[in-house]
ChimeraX commands (.cxc) that place a marker at each C-alpha (Angstrom):
marker #1 position 21.67,-10.84,-15.12 radius 0.5
marker #1 position 21.45,-7.60,-17.53 radius 0.5
marker #1 position 20.50,-4.61,-16.93 radius 0.5
marker #1 position 16.82,-4.85,-18.41 radius 0.5
marker #1 position 16.58,-8.48,-16.43 radius 0.5
marker #1 position 17.07,-6.39,-13.45 radius 0.5
marker #1 position 14.51,-3.41,-14.20 radius 0.5
marker #1 position 12.20,-6.21,-14.66 radius 0.5
marker #1 position 12.54,-8.20,-11.92 radius 0.5
marker #1 position 12.62,-5.38,-9.53 radius 0.5
marker #1 position 9.52,-4.02,-11.13 radius 0.5
marker #1 position 7.54,-7.48,-10.57 radius 0.5
marker #1 position 8.86,-7.48,-6.58 radius 0.5
marker #1 position 7.90,-3.90,-6.26 radius 0.5
marker #1 position 4.49,-5.04,-7.78 radius 0.5
marker #1 position 4.07,-7.69,-5.44 radius 0.5
marker #1 position 4.63,-5.99,-2.47 radius 0.5
marker #1 position 1.99,-3.37,-3.71 radius 0.5
marker #1 position -0.55,-6.37,-4.12 radius 0.5
marker #1 position 0.42,-7.78,-0.69 radius 0.5
marker #1 position -0.12,-4.40,0.90 radius 0.5
marker #1 position -3.56,-3.60,-0.68 radius 0.5
marker #1 position -4.73,-7.09,-0.21 radius 0.5
marker #1 position -3.67,-7.17,3.87 radius 0.5
marker #1 position -5.50,-3.29,3.51 radius 0.5
marker #1 position -8.49,-4.65,2.58 radius 0.5
marker #1 position -8.64,-7.82,4.49 radius 0.5
marker #1 position -8.27,-5.77,7.75 radius 0.5
marker #1 position -10.58,-3.63,6.76 radius 0.5
marker #1 position -13.28,-5.75,6.41 radius 0.5
marker #1 position -12.64,-7.66,9.55 radius 0.5
marker #1 position -12.72,-3.91,11.37 radius 0.5
marker #1 position -9.08,-3.96,12.43 radius 0.5
marker #1 position -5.99,-1.30,12.86 radius 0.5
marker #1 position -2.49,-0.99,11.13 radius 0.5
marker #1 position 0.00,0.30,12.59 radius 0.5
marker #1 position 2.19,2.72,10.34 radius 0.5
marker #1 position 4.60,5.29,10.72 radius 0.5
marker #1 position 4.28,9.16,10.88 radius 0.5
marker #1 position 6.55,11.88,9.50 radius 0.5
marker #1 position 9.09,11.77,12.56 radius 0.5
marker #1 position 8.91,7.64,12.37 radius 0.5
marker #1 position 6.42,7.14,15.53 radius 0.5
marker #1 position 4.11,4.44,15.39 radius 0.5
marker #1 position 0.42,5.10,14.82 radius 0.5
marker #1 position -2.55,3.19,15.04 radius 0.5
marker #1 position -5.25,3.61,12.75 radius 0.5
marker #1 position -8.54,2.08,11.55 radius 0.5
marker #1 position -7.56,0.01,8.20 radius 0.5
marker #1 position -10.66,1.23,6.90 radius 0.5
marker #1 position -9.36,4.92,6.91 radius 0.5
marker #1 position -6.29,3.97,5.06 radius 0.5
marker #1 position -8.28,2.28,2.43 radius 0.5
marker #1 position -10.32,5.07,1.91 radius 0.5
marker #1 position -7.36,7.56,1.95 radius 0.5
marker #1 position -5.48,4.91,-0.51 radius 0.5
marker #1 position -8.85,4.29,-2.88 radius 0.5
marker #1 position -9.55,8.68,-2.88 radius 0.5
marker #1 position -5.39,8.87,-3.85 radius 0.5
marker #1 position -5.94,6.25,-6.73 radius 0.5
marker #1 position -8.55,8.36,-8.18 radius 0.5
marker #1 position -7.08,11.52,-8.29 radius 0.5
marker #1 position -4.13,9.83,-9.98 radius 0.5
marker #1 position -7.01,8.54,-12.72 radius 0.5
marker #1 position -8.50,12.09,-13.00 radius 0.5
marker #1 position -4.96,13.36,-14.21 radius 0.5
marker link #1:1,2 radius 0.2
marker link #1:2,3 radius 0.2
marker link #1:3,4 radius 0.2
marker link #1:4,5 radius 0.2
marker link #1:5,6 radius 0.2
marker link #1:6,7 radius 0.2
marker link #1:7,8 radius 0.2
marker link #1:8,9 radius 0.2
marker link #1:9,10 radius 0.2
marker link #1:10,11 radius 0.2
marker link #1:11,12 radius 0.2
marker link #1:12,13 radius 0.2
marker link #1:13,14 radius 0.2
marker link #1:14,15 radius 0.2
marker link #1:15,16 radius 0.2
marker link #1:16,17 radius 0.2
marker link #1:17,18 radius 0.2
marker link #1:18,19 radius 0.2
marker link #1:19,20 radius 0.2
marker link #1:20,21 radius 0.2
marker link #1:21,22 radius 0.2
marker link #1:22,23 radius 0.2
marker link #1:23,24 radius 0.2
marker link #1:24,25 radius 0.2
marker link #1:25,26 radius 0.2
marker link #1:26,27 radius 0.2
marker link #1:27,28 radius 0.2
marker link #1:28,29 radius 0.2
marker link #1:29,30 radius 0.2
marker link #1:30,31 radius 0.2
marker link #1:31,32 radius 0.2
marker link #1:32,33 radius 0.2
marker link #1:33,34 radius 0.2
marker link #1:34,35 radius 0.2
marker link #1:35,36 radius 0.2
marker link #1:36,37 radius 0.2
marker link #1:37,38 radius 0.2
marker link #1:38,39 radius 0.2
marker link #1:39,40 radius 0.2
marker link #1:40,41 radius 0.2
marker link #1:41,42 radius 0.2
marker link #1:42,43 radius 0.2
marker link #1:43,44 radius 0.2
marker link #1:44,45 radius 0.2
marker link #1:45,46 radius 0.2
marker link #1:46,47 radius 0.2
marker link #1:47,48 radius 0.2
marker link #1:48,49 radius 0.2
marker link #1:49,50 radius 0.2
marker link #1:50,51 radius 0.2
marker link #1:51,52 radius 0.2
marker link #1:52,53 radius 0.2
marker link #1:53,54 radius 0.2
marker link #1:54,55 radius 0.2
marker link #1:55,56 radius 0.2
marker link #1:56,57 radius 0.2
marker link #1:57,58 radius 0.2
marker link #1:58,59 radius 0.2
marker link #1:59,60 radius 0.2
marker link #1:60,61 radius 0.2
marker link #1:61,62 radius 0.2
marker link #1:62,63 radius 0.2
marker link #1:63,64 radius 0.2
marker link #1:64,65 radius 0.2
marker link #1:65,66 radius 0.2
view
């Protein structure tokens, strides 16, 4: 496998993971469920999916403005 093929494969995997996370987040937010994430020290934290989705969308909007 060439270097270019590897780069494309890793990009495809990365994009697939991002899409599946976003789908999961949207589904859990719609159902009013929580997500378990890790804080800065690696400890689990339970957060409403709707809050995470709102933060993610705000981050995307900020990135688009730049």
